[in-house]
C-alpha positions as CSV (number, residue, x, y, z in Angstrom):
1,M,23.9,7.8,21.8
2,K,24.5,7.6,18.1
3,L,21.9,5.9,16.0
4,I,22.3,4.1,12.7
5,G,20.3,5.1,9.7
6,Y,19.7,8.3,7.8
7,Y,17.4,10.9,9.3
8,N,16.0,13.8,7.3
9,K,12.6,15.1,6.1
10,S,12.6,12.8,3.1
11,V,11.7,9.7,5.2
12,Y,9.5,11.2,8.0
13,L,6.3,10.9,5.9
14,T,7.2,7.3,5.1
15,Y,7.5,6.5,8.8
16,L,4.2,8.2,9.5
17,G,2.5,6.0,6.9
18,L,4.1,2.9,8.5
19,A,2.9,4.0,11.9
20,S,-0.7,4.4,10.6
21,S,-0.6,0.9,9.2
22,V,0.6,-0.6,12.5
23,F,-2.3,1.2,14.3
24,G,-4.6,0.0,11.6
25,M,-3.6,-3.6,12.1
26,V,-4.4,-3.3,15.8
27,F,-7.8,-1.9,14.9
28,A,-8.3,-4.8,12.5
29,L,-7.6,-7.3,15.2
30,E,-10.1,-5.5,17.4
31,G,-12.7,-5.7,14.7
32,K,-12.8,-2.0,14.0
33,F,-12.6,-2.4,10.3
34,D,-13.8,1.0,9.2
35,V,-11.0,2.6,11.3
36,A,-8.5,0.1,10.0
37,L,-9.4,0.8,6.4
38,S,-9.1,4.5,7.1
39,C,-5.6,3.9,8.4
40,L,-4.8,2.1,5.2
41,L,-6.1,5.0,3.1
42,F,-3.9,7.4,5.2
43,S,-0.8,5.2,4.6
44,G,-1.5,5.4,0.9
45,L,-1.8,9.2,1.2
46,C,1.6,9.4,2.9
47,D,3.2,7.2,0.3
48,M,1.8,9.3,-2.5
49,F,3.6,12.4,-1.3
50,D,6.7,11.1,0.4
51,G,8.5,11.0,-3.0
52,T,7.6,14.6,-3.7
53,V,9.0,15.6,-0.3
54,A,12.2,13.7,-1.0
55,Q,12.8,15.5,-4.2
56,H,13.0,18.8,-2.4
57,V,15.4,17.5,0.3
58,P,19.1,17.6,-0.5
59,R,20.5,14.0,-0.3
60,N,23.7,12.3,-1.0
61,D,23.9,8.9,-2.8
62,P,23.7,6.8,0.4
63,E,20.7,8.7,1.6
64,K,19.0,8.2,-1.8
65,K,19.7,4.4,-1.7
66,F,18.5,4.3,1.9
67,G,15.3,6.1,0.8
68,I,14.6,3.4,-1.8
69,Q,15.1,0.6,0.6
70,I,13.2,2.1,3.5
71,D,10.2,3.0,1.3
72,S,9.9,-0.6,0.0
73,L,10.4,-2.1,3.5
74,C,7.5,0.1,4.8
75,D,5.4,-0.8,1.7
76,V,5.7,-4.5,2.6
77,V,4.1,-3.8,5.9
78,C,1.6,-1.2,4.8
79,F,0.3,-2.6,1.5
80,C,1.1,-6.3,1.7
81,V,1.0,-7.6,5.2
82,F,-1.7,-5.1,6.4
83,P,-4.3,-6.1,3.7
84,A,-3.6,-9.8,4.3
85,L,-4.2,-9.3,8.0
86,L,-7.4,-7.4,7.3
87,T,-8.6,-10.2,5.1
88,Y,-7.9,-12.7,7.9
89,S,-9.5,-10.5,10.6
90,M,-12.6,-10.2,8.4
91,G,-13.2,-13.9,8.6
92,A,-11.2,-15.5,5.8
93,K,-9.5,-18.0,8.1
94,S,-9.5,-21.2,6.0
95,L,-6.3,-22.9,4.9
96,L,-7.0,-21.9,1.3
97,S,-7.6,-18.3,2.3
98,Q,-4.3,-18.3,4.1
99,V,-2.5,-19.7,1.0
100,C,-4.1,-16.8,-0.9
101,M,-2.7,-14.3,1.6
102,A,0.8,-15.9,1.5
103,F,0.7,-15.7,-2.3
104,F,-0.3,-12.0,-2.2
105,V,2.4,-11.0,0.2
106,T,5.0,-13.0,-1.7
107,C,4.1,-11.4,-5.0
108,G,4.3,-8.0,-3.3
109,V,7.8,-8.7,-2.0
110,I,8.9,-9.9,-5.4
111,R,7.6,-6.8,-7.1
112,L,9.3,-4.5,-4.5
113,G,12.6,-6.3,-4.7
114,Y,12.6,-6.1,-8.5
115,F,11.7,-2.4,-8.4
116,N,14.6,-1.7,-6.0
117,V,17.1,-3.3,-8.3
118,Q,15.7,-1.6,-11.4
119,E,15.5,1.8,-9.7
120,E,19.1,1.7,-8.4
121,M,20.3,0.9,-11.9
122,R,18.1,3.6,-13.4
123,Q,19.4,6.2,-11.1
124,E,23.0,5.3,-12.0
125,Q,22.2,6.0,-15.6
126,T,19.9,9.0,-15.5
127,D,18.6,11.8,-13.3
128,E,15.3,11.9,-15.1
129,K,12.1,11.3,-13.1
130,R,10.5,7.9,-13.5
131,T,7.4,8.0,-15.7
132,S,6.1,4.4,-15.4
133,Y,6.2,1.2,-13.4
134,Q,6.5,-2.4,-14.3
135,G,3.8,-4.4,-12.6
136,L,1.0,-2.9,-10.5
137,P,2.5,-0.8,-7.7
138,V,1.7,-2.4,-4.3
139,T,0.5,1.0,-3.0
140,T,-2.6,0.6,-5.1
141,T,-4.0,-1.7,-2.4
142,A,-4.5,1.5,-0.3
143,L,-7.4,2.3,-2.7
144,I,-8.4,-1.0,-4.1
145,F,-8.9,-2.8,-0.7
146,P,-11.0,-0.2,1.1
147,A,-13.1,0.3,-2.1
148,A,-13.7,-3.4,-2.4
149,V,-14.6,-3.8,1.3
150,S,-16.9,-0.8,1.2
151,L,-18.7,-2.3,-1.9
152,L,-19.0,-5.7,-0.4
153,T,-20.4,-4.3,2.8
154,Y,-23.0,-2.2,0.8
155,L,-24.0,-5.3,-1.2
156,S,-24.1,-7.5,2.0
157,V,-21.7,-9.9,0.3
158,S,-19.3,-12.0,2.4
159,A,-15.9,-10.4,2.5
160,A,-14.4,-13.7,3.8
161,Q,-15.3,-15.4,0.5
162,V,-14.3,-12.6,-1.9
163,L,-11.2,-10.9,-0.5
164,P,-8.9,-14.0,-0.8
165,V,-9.7,-14.1,-4.5
166,L,-9.1,-10.4,-4.8
167,L,-5.7,-10.8,-3.1
168,V,-4.7,-13.4,-5.7
169,L,-5.8,-11.2,-8.6
170,I,-3.9,-8.2,-7.2
171,G,-0.9,-10.4,-6.5
172,I,-0.7,-11.6,-10.1
173,A,-1.0,-7.9,-11.2
174,F,2.0,-7.1,-9.0
175,I,4.3,-9.4,-10.9
176,A,2.8,-9.2,-14.3
177,D,5.0,-7.5,-16.9
178,I,2.7,-4.6,-17.6
179,S,3.5,-0.9,-17.8
180,V,1.6,1.3,-15.3
181,V,1.9,5.1,-15.8
182,K,3.2,6.9,-12.7
183,P,0.7,9.6,-11.6
184,Q,2.0,13.1,-11.7
185,G,0.3,16.4,-10.8
186,K,-3.3,16.0,-11.9
187,G,-3.0,12.2,-11.6
188,K,-2.2,12.5,-7.9
189,L,-5.1,14.9,-7.4
190,L,-7.4,12.4,-9.1
191,L,-6.1,9.6,-6.8
192,L,-6.6,12.0,-3.8
193,A,-10.2,12.6,-4.9
194,A,-10.7,8.9,-5.2
195,G,-9.4,8.3,-1.7
196,I,-11.8,11.0,-0.3
197,L,-14.7,9.3,-2.1
198,I,-13.7,5.9,-0.7
199,F,-13.4,7.3,2.8
200,A,-16.9,8.8,2.4
201,A,-18.2,5.4,1.3
202,L,-16.7,3.8,4.4
203,L,-18.5,6.4,6.6
204,L,-21.8,5.7,4.7
205,T,-21.4,1.9,5.2
206,K,-20.2,2.2,8.8
207,G,-22.3,-0.1,11.1
208,R,-23.4,-2.4,8.2
209,K,-22.1,-5.9,8.2
210,S,-21.1,-8.1,5.3
211,V,-22.5,-11.6,5.5
C-alpha cells in the first residue's frame, strides 16, 4: 500500500521527538512529572539536531518544504501543547490558568506559522544558513520548563500558581519582534550541557513535592 508523505532520514529524528512528547504527556497525566519532563528534554534534544541531519540528506524542493511543515507541526505538540498539559496536570486547573495555557499555545502557533512563511520565502532567495530567529523559538520551552519546575520543586513553591504566569511570559516572547541568535556548533554544545544539568537537577529533586 502506497503511503502519502515524504520519508527519509531528515524527518526520523523529528518523529522520534514527537513520540517522546506523546509518551511524556501520558506520564504527566499519570502524575509522573519527573519522567514527563525528561521526555520534554529529550524532544528538545531531537529538535536540536534534526536540522543538522536534514542538511546532510539530499532533498528536492517538495521534501524541503515538507520538512519545514512537519517540523513546525511536531513543535506545536512537543513545545506548546505538552507544556500546557504539564501545567494543567501539575494542578493549575482554574479557568484563569486555562486561559493562560490557551494564550501560550496560540502564541506558539502564531510564531511557528510566521516562521514557516518567512523560511519558505528566505529559501527561495538564498541558500545561506539561517543565523537568527524572530521571536523566541518555541523549542526553548524544552529547557525553560523543566528548569522552572525543578527550581520550584527545590524551593517548595506551588507550581500551579507560578507556571501559568510563566506560560504567559514565554508566549509573549514567542511573538515579540526580537532577534534571537540561532545556536551553532559551540552554542549547541552549551545547550546540550544545560540540558544535562537540568536533567541532573530533576533527578536531585525527584520525590520532592512543590506545594
